[in-house]
C-alpha positions, -999 to 999 in steps of 0.1 A, spaced: 60 950 151 46 916 155 37 895 186 54 862 191 31 832 189 35 826 226 22 860 233 -9 860 211 -18 824 219 -15 829 257 -51 839 261 -63 810 239 -41 785 259 -56 798 292 -91 795 278 -85 761 264 -70 749 298 -101 762 316 -124 745 292 -105 712 295 -107 714 333 -145 721 330 -149 692 306 -130 669 330 -151 680 360 -183 675 340 -171 640 329 -162 631 365 -196 644 378 -214 624 350 -195 592 358 -202 596 395 -239 602 388 -240 572 365 -224 550 392 -249 562 418 -278 556 394 -265 521 386 -262 512 422 -297 525 429 -310 504 400 -293 474 414 -308 480 448 -342 484 433 -339 452 414 -329 434 446 -359 449 464 -383 439 436 -369 403 437 -374 402 475 -409 415 472 -418 389 445 -404 362 467 -424 374 497 -456 376 476 -450 341 463 -445 328 499 -476 347 511 -497 334 482 -485 298 488 -493 300 525 -527 316 520 -537 292 492 -526 261 512 -542 269 545 -574 250 553 -589 282 568 -612 305 548 -593 336 537 -610 364 519 -597 400 512 -623 426 506 -629 463 502 -646 484 528 -679 479 510 -673 441 513 -666 436 476 -644 406 474 -609 412 459 -594 378 468 -605 345 481 -584 314 488 -592 279 476 -606 268 509 -631 298 508 -641 289 472 -645 253 480 -666 260 512 -690 281 492 -688 258 462 -679 286 438 -651 298 416 -630 330 417 -647 342 385 -682 336 400 -675 358 431 -655 385 413 -671 418 420 -696 403 445 -699 415 481 -693 388 507 -723 401 526 -744 387 497 -735 352 510 -752 359 544 -789 352 539 -803 362 573 -809 400 575 -802 402 612 -769 383 607 -760 406 578 -767 437 599 -746 424 628 -717 418 605 -720 453 590 -719 467 625 -687 447 633 -671 459 601 -680 495 609 -663 492 642 -629 482 626 -602 509 626 -565 508 618 -558 506 655 -584 478 660 -583 458 628 -596 425 642 -631 419 652 -637 392 679 
C-alpha cells in the first residue's frame, strides 16, 4: 500500500508554510527596524547641522565682539581667546596656546586675588563680580 502524495507531503507543506510565515515576519521586522534606523539617522544629521550652525553663529559673535573673551580650564590654561583678546595683549593664538592667563598678571597680589575669585566659582555661581 502506498500513501498518496497529498498525505506524505502534508507535513512538508505545513512546515514550509510555517517557515514562509517566519521568513515574512522576519522580513517585516527587518524593514521596520531599517525604517526606524533611517529616521534616526536623518534626525541625527539634522541635529548635527543645527549644532554646526549654532557653533558658527557663536564663533562669529565671539570673534566680532570688541570685548575680550577667553575660555580657560580650571587651572587657567587658555583654550580659546577671541581676536579682541589677542589684539589687547598683542599676541597670537599660537603664542598663548597652552599658557595660563594668570601668567599675564604681573603683580603677585593681583594674581592671588584673581585665584581666590576663581576658586569661589561654582556651577551655581559661575560669574564673579
